[in-house]
C-alpha positions in Angstrom: 0.0 0.0 0.0 1.4 3.3 -1.0 0.1 5.9 1.5 -0.8 9.4 0.2 -1.5 10.7 3.7 -0.2 10.1 7.2 -3.1 9.5 9.7 -2.4 10.1 13.3 -4.9 9.0 16.0 -4.9 10.0 19.6 -6.8 7.4 21.6 -7.7 9.4 24.7 -9.8 8.6 27.7 -12.8 10.7 26.6 -12.2 11.4 22.9 -10.5 9.7 20.0 -9.1 12.2 17.4 -7.7 11.7 13.9 -5.5 14.0 11.9 -4.4 13.7 8.3 -1.1 15.1 7.3 0.2 15.6 3.8 3.8 16.5 4.3 3.6 18.8 7.3 0.2 20.2 6.2 -3.0 19.3 8.0 -5.7 18.2 5.6 -8.3 16.9 8.0 -9.1 16.7 11.7 -12.1 15.2 13.5 -13.0 13.4 16.7 -15.4 11.0 18.2 -16.2 10.1 21.9 -14.1 7.2 23.2 -16.3 4.3 24.2 -15.9 3.8 27.9 -14.6 0.4 29.0 -15.5 -1.3 25.7 -12.4 -2.5 23.8 -14.3 -3.8 20.7 -16.1 -0.5 20.4 -12.7 1.4 20.6 -11.5 -0.7 17.7 -14.6 0.2 15.6 -14.3 3.9 16.5 -10.7 4.0 15.2 -11.7 2.1 12.1 -14.6 4.4 11.4 -12.4 7.5 11.7 -9.8 6.1 9.3 -12.4 4.9 6.7 -14.3 8.1 6.8 -11.1 10.2 6.4 -10.0 8.2 3.4 -13.4 8.5 1.9 -13.5 12.3 2.4 -9.9 12.8 1.2 -10.1 10.4 -1.7 -6.8 8.7 -0.8 -5.3 6.1 1.5 -3.0 6.7 4.5 -0.6 5.1 6.9 -1.9 4.9 10.5 -0.1 5.8 13.7 -1.8 5.7 17.0 -0.9 7.3 20.4 -2.2 5.4 23.3 -2.3 6.0 27.1 -0.1 3.1 27.8 2.5 1.1 25.9 2.9 -2.0 23.8 5.0 -4.6 25.6 8.0 -5.8 23.7 7.7 -9.1 25.4 4.2 -10.2 24.3 2.9 -7.4 22.1 0.0 -6.6 24.3 -0.8 -3.3 26.0 0.5 -2.6 29.5 0.6 0.4 31.8 -2.6 1.9 30.3 -4.9 4.1 32.4 -7.7 3.1 29.9 -7.9 -0.3 31.6 -9.9 -2.0 28.8 -6.8 -1.8 26.7 -4.6 -3.8 29.1 -3.7 -7.2 27.9 -5.2 -6.6 24.4 -3.3 -7.1 21.1 -4.3 -3.6 19.9 -1.8 -3.5 17.1 -2.7 -6.9 15.7 -6.4 -6.4 16.0 -6.3 -3.1 14.2 -4.0 -4.4 11.5 -6.5 -7.2 10.8 -9.4 -4.7 10.9 -7.8 -2.1 8.6 -5.8 -4.5 6.5 -2.5 -2.6 6.8 0.5 -2.2 9.2 -0.1 0.0 12.2 2.4 1.7 14.5 1.7 2.4 18.1 3.4 4.6 20.7 2.8 6.0 24.1 1.0 9.4 23.9 3.9 11.2 25.6 6.3 9.7 23.0 4.0 11.0 20.3 4.1 14.4 21.8 7.9 14.4 21.9 8.1 13.2 18.3 5.7 15.9 17.1 7.7 18.7 18.8 11.0 17.2 17.5 9.7 16.8 13.9 8.1 20.2 13.2 7.6 21.8 16.6 9.6 23.7 19.2 12.5 21.2 19.0 12.7 21.0 15.2 16.3 20.8 14.0 17.7 19.7 17.4 19.7 16.5 17.5 18.2 15.5 20.9 14.8 16.5 22.4 13.1 15.5 25.6 9.4 16.1 25.5 7.7 16.5 28.9 4.1 16.1 29.8 2.9 18.0 32.9 -0.8 17.3 33.3 -2.9 14.9 35.3 0.2 12.7 35.1 3.9 13.3 34.3 5.4 11.6 31.4 7.9 12.1 28.6 9.6 10.9 25.5 13.1 11.0 24.0 13.9 11.8 20.4 17.4 11.4 19.1 18.2 12.5 15.5 14.5 12.6 14.7 13.8 9.0 16.0 12.0 8.0 19.2 14.3 6.2 21.6 13.0 2.7 22.2 14.4 0.6 25.0 14.0 -3.1 25.8 11.2 -2.3 28.4 9.4 0.3 26.2 9.5 2.8 29.0 12.0 5.4 27.8 11.1 8.8 29.1 9.1 7.7 32.1 10.9 10.2 34.3 7.7 10.8 36.4 8.3 7.6 38.2 11.7 8.4 39.4 12.0 9.8 43.0 12.2 13.6 43.4 16.0 14.4 43.4 17.7 16.1 46.3 14.7 15.5 48.6 14.6 17.7 51.7 12.3 18.1 54.8 11.1 21.4 53.3 9.5 19.4 50.5 6.9 18.1 52.9 5.7 14.7 54.0 6.1 11.6 51.8 3.2 10.7 49.5 2.5 7.4 47.9 2.2 7.3 44.1 -0.3 5.1 42.4 2.6 3.0 41.1 3.2 1.9 44.7 6.3 3.9 45.4 6.8 7.0 47.5 7.6 10.6 46.3 7.7 9.9 42.6 8.2 13.1 40.6 4.6 12.7 39.5 3.4 13.3 43.0 5.1 16.7 43.0 4.7 17.9 39.4 1.3 16.6 38.1 -1.7 18.9 38.4 -3.3 16.8 41.2 0.0 16.3 42.9 0.8 20.0 43.0 -2.6 20.8 44.2 -2.5 18.2 47.0 0.9 19.2 48.2 0.0 22.9 48.2 -2.7 22.4 50.9 -4.6 25.4 49.8 -7.8 23.7 48.7 -7.3 24.8 45.1 -7.0 22.9 41.8 -3.8 23.3 39.8 -5.6 25.6 37.4 -6.9 27.7 40.3 -3.4 27.8 41.8 -1.9 29.1 38.6 -4.6 31.8 38.3 -4.2 32.9 41.9 -0.4 33.1 41.6 -0.7 35.2 38.4 -3.1 37.5 40.4 -0.4 38.0 43.1 -2.0 35.9 45.9 1.1 35.3 48.2 0.3 31.7 49.2 -0.3 30.7 45.6 2.9 32.4 44.5 4.9 30.5 47.1 3.3 27.3 45.9 4.4 28.1 42.4 7.9 28.9 43.6 8.0 25.4 45.2 6.7 23.9 41.9 9.5 25.6 39.9 12.1 24.4 42.3 10.8 20.8 42.1 10.7 21.0 38.3 14.2 22.4 38.1 15.6 19.6 40.3 13.8 17.0 38.3 14.9 18.4 35.0 18.5 18.9 36.2 18.8 15.2 37.1 17.5 14.4 33.6 20.0 16.8 32.0 22.8 15.2 33.9 22.0 11.9 32.3 20.7 12.8 28.8 22.1 16.3 28.2 19.4 17.1 25.6 19.6 20.2 23.4 15.9 21.0 23.9 13.3 20.2 26.6 9.8 20.9 25.4 7.0 21.2 27.9 3.4 20.1 27.2 0.3 19.4 29.2 -1.9 21.8 31.0 0.7 23.1 33.4 3.1 23.9 30.6 0.9 27.0 29.9 2.2 28.7 33.1 4.6 31.3 31.7 6.5 31.6 34.9 8.0 28.2 34.4 10.1 29.4 31.4 11.2 32.4 33.5 11.9 30.9 36.9 13.1 27.4 36.1 16.2 28.0 33.9 18.1 30.0 36.5 17.5 27.3 39.1 18.9 24.5 36.9 22.6 25.5 37.2 22.6 24.7 41.0 22.1 21.0 40.2 23.4 20.4 36.6 27.0 19.2 36.6 28.2 22.1 34.4 29.3 25.7 34.8 26.6 26.7 32.4 23.3 25.2 31.2 22.8 25.4 27.5 19.7 23.2 27.2 16.7 25.2 26.0 13.4 25.0 27.9 10.5 25.8 25.5 6.7 25.5 25.4 5.2 23.2 22.8 4.6 24.8 19.4 1.6 22.6 18.6 0.0 22.6 22.1 -2.7 20.1 22.5 -2.3 19.0 18.9 1.1 17.6 19.4 0.0 14.1 20.5 -2.1 13.4 17.4 0.4 15.0 15.1 3.2 12.9 16.6 1.1 9.7 16.0 1.1 10.7 12.3 4.9 11.2 12.4 5.4 7.6 13.5 5.5 6.9 9.8 8.1 9.6 9.0 
């Protein structure tokens, strides 16, 4: 099959979105609700989106899919998915049979990173780390335009490392859903930040209050920036990426790009930090665009 378009699909918890790229140009975008807890219905939703897109565009396409989990390299079935109906399923094999073509799958954070490295904020850089700061904390690594894929299919899962340089001022230990204490996700995710701030505000409300000059919220944001700087510094010490791109809801806080870079140098093993910290160019569209770029 010679593909005319690259279709990217973002299989989210509430919506399933498709995009069609011709080169780097978007030709089509639409979405459907994601069936809740129904694996077979999820397959049919994806197939419906692809078939309708090909009908409307009058051409065929390759299909890449970003999922809230990962495909195990050991048995080919889905693991680590917060959409639990996917766990243990042969999603790639089932879709290949349904659509009669090869399918490529990747974690949604990997798709975000690939999008931003391909034609986003990290375009042209040899090494890009894409960071998701939202209801969870994830990431992806792109080297020379290619996703880094390890033997466990977990490259970029920095949110489940412990917070570096932990101190009493960081507050009491909190158990992460993964079963360990003080994962980075418990500090930097939206729910984690809100819980540790003890102000009775959501992450969105905290950001608004800090911008409005409310002292307690501003202090909470300073703590957040410190925790983000420490977490990124540890990553820079290992990977030394040229660009770190932030995505997810918390990446819209402008103060991160002003306050975090000066804090990095205290913990990065270098006299100067040349890694660029940038917001995502494609915003919420990066995940679905990155799924299309799986066929670059």
